[in-house]
C-alpha angles and dihedrals in degrees: 000000000000141000128175113281113244100232131165131177129191139158131236128180127233115199113213127183111282093352138057121214128190117217127183122227105212109200130196130180116210119194112196116202140163113249144169121246137180108207096144109028095280128085110240140171117265139156121250128192115210086350097300144100119237099038117257117286108249118214125201137160124225106269096033125122110233116216112181119180113200120202108196103203094167128099091240136063124265144171135191125229120202100218115219096001126133105227143134110295094242089061095053094098105227108141115233091008107060099006141000111262121268105261122232115278093010137113129237131181126213116198128179140141120258104233101163142041137224143078113316137151142210134219145163115282092193116106114297098330092118089067093061103047113303101120132098145158129265118199115195112191125206120255110281094230096040121122104258122199090176099054093133089058099039093049093058118110108264134211121193114219126184119190123210144151135231131214125187087214122093106257091229088057090048089054092048093049092050091054090049094051094240116187093209098096091050091049091051092048095043093239101119096121094203126178092259090052092047091053091048091053096041095251103112091123090048091055092047092050091048093055092039086062089050097249128139123220113297129242136174095216129036104212137054112229125194094206141021119207142200112197088347096306134092092222130025132184125210103184097160092087124087138201111294094023119132117212130195112217115201103204131188126179102224093170120128096224111350126105112202133215110219119208133163129213091210097063136261127021115220114208113211104163140019127197089352095307124115118242131184107272113268124182120217139166093232144350136199114230109203125216108292097006123127128209132183111211136176122219129180129214104230105190140031120251096022130107111208124213120236101199129203112194122181114238092251088054095223094138140330148222128226147203116197110208120200134019130284135030115011117249108203121216115234107270115236112248124237114281120255097240098179089053086054090047090052089052090051091051090056091048099048125077122209091256092057097256121125120249110234090213090210092283128128099214123186146140097030091285094125106041109199089205093057093100087067094061112097091191089064105030100028132250123313111299091007108143096190092100115138114260111245095148092128093056111062093182090057094050094095099020109120093202092052095047099046146029087237108104110219122190117245131175091253088069094057117101124177117235090230137029115283100178117133123230110274093221093065112102114248126219112199125201133167131209133189112212102225135182150163114220094188093061096021098237115153122187150148114251087351092298127109122213095269091054097049139075124237118270103246117212134175119235109253098028127109116245112208115190125192112201122196118184107218093166130086095243132072116247126203102210114203128196118204122225097004142070117223133204114247100215110228139142091286088084112189088016097054108148125259118230140154096210127051120186110213121196128209113290091009125133120201134174125214130178138185140169112256099230107136117073121221142069109301128191120233110185150137107274096214094110097222092047091052092048088052091058107266103151150057138231117240109208131186117231120244093007123156119264115267106248090208091063103062094169109036095180093053091046091051092052090052092046091051093047093085097068093032093057118119121232121212129217132170140177134187128187115202099200136169092246098045146305119291124183150142143195129198140189116200139171135168095304110359132077126188114182139166128188130185142191115197119188126205095233141030093262090061093037122171139279137185132187127193125191128186110191144161126219108225110172131077096254092038091232092131125065124170112200147179115228146188123210121195122174145147138183137154111244129159098206125059118230134209130208124232089272089059092248118145108257110233097187091116087074120002138153106167140155116221144188122212150125139241124215131185111233127196112291086038091274114156116229112201124187120184138173121195130215092258091055095259112148130205136180120192136185121196146151127190109186113048104162102225094164138343093291104009118094128186128206138180142177133192129171145173091263084074090249121137139172135191125187151158128213130193119208112219103165137354092277105020138065148136126258137186125185144161117227120192090222102036104029128219119350138178123191155137120277126212120188139176 
């Protein structure tokens, strides 16, 4: 989809004392509209800007004044964030933090000076709009008359590339499914890691240990995507380049949740910039570009008559997107083989303690050097069950270091060296803080120090001081942490030449240190850039002390409530089993801490009767294994003989309407232990589990309690919302039925 970009350029003059200086105002008009696209064989809703996806590439030169007029022609609010740019806080584009959102069918103008160069990008910071089309590149050129020590690099022909992904699912439904621990994405990707699969691959003990430590199957990416795109297409051709040409690719990862491996069929990739900042050239065989990062790389076309594939492969390796560079016969890059998930699960088992904390394993990990996912890479460690792995048993720090285990050279942050000194003056006072990146994959809660944004205070800094942040990733996912409005130094062995970035991708068990001078007043967002992690609350607000009130936020308390609404939002799920022995079902509302759930069992006659249970609970511990609750139990059935529970209490389930207090706790093997006392003194203990992964699509479940009730069942997942189920219930007997879920 493409229409001509409405672009105008004109010059005005500013008269300064003793000198006159000409500055260009570079103006763009961006028209945001709802549209229909067909990226993956189904027509779906998306958002186009000036009729295209991705959004138009915006070009500026250092010294320009950017004036960007946004026409919101949608029926919903929006806002645009200029990722990686240094600008006044009120132009940063975070709704309810730096500005009020742009109302439907209204116009808003952003205006700011361009005071830097490099490859950057821009995207919506409203809800999940980025996922469905609102992302685009920004190319900031160096001043034309500036002294240039990298002329041979900067004069190369350049090609802007923005990577992204596409799902046929509504992003709001994706977010809801993630919070409800749906298996559907894993089924689509083939990453379920069931018991049958573990037996087939010789990892039954690995699977048992994994669930004994109360962990679900692992993954390196949360969402299944039907298509991966470069500049809005799955495959691109750049045939204008010839043998011997060198090409500079300006690459941004505009994906919502996908990291991409970059490889090139024509040989080495030379990295020359990261997040818009020049680095000393470093040649590698591959690099992983995390969500929201940018890299400038140089590739060369080695032979005449061949078009070489530049391949972008998502970290979960489910598919890929390509650019073929050159003319002639296509030379395909080696596809990346499927990850060894059970090897990764075994690694996780070693890393995780029984209390949910990570074991540091006596390694000082930092700067992506020791990738904890490296054991999953067949190209490094060999195919499944291949014992030809190099022996590095005497070097614990090399155990998970890709560059130590293989001849494949993989970029890590320790290799990056700035082209100029980045050290900060020693006389500036330093404020040090530390965060643990924490998370709960089962309930999809992502946080810093076990607090989401709405539960935390702003980080107050004084203008002129250095803020040094130590980040330890105590979760099982990597997190690309992005700081708005500033670049930070990534402290590495390059010392005074440590690289400048605005995104740092932190792997599990890794500790990194960043620092920057606090020199731009305002409230600045610092957050994980995986869209669904950010929406779940993984971030903080860095705020300057004694700053002036933002005139664009007339009601700060109202704006704060709206800002906090993202991670406070409730997510709905429901299931109903239409079986031959009755109707079973449940619905649940959950957010970061609270859970409201009701389940029912409706028989077809008075002997079976009916029963419903409602629990309102709050998860209070770090791993969210413990939930105290208040409940209500309502049931009736016609039964001639009275029953007693194992505590010799008279069972009142023939006619009960009782309030209860209790708690639920997750035991090893992911079994739920539920203890409950009712207002009449009746006491019940229950054990259950609902999602035992027997095979890729087959799920087991069971329940047993002190009322001498029990249930065993199997369910088969057919589609995202439809399946079959059979179960035996001690009260209602054997049943077979159809299951609908949402």
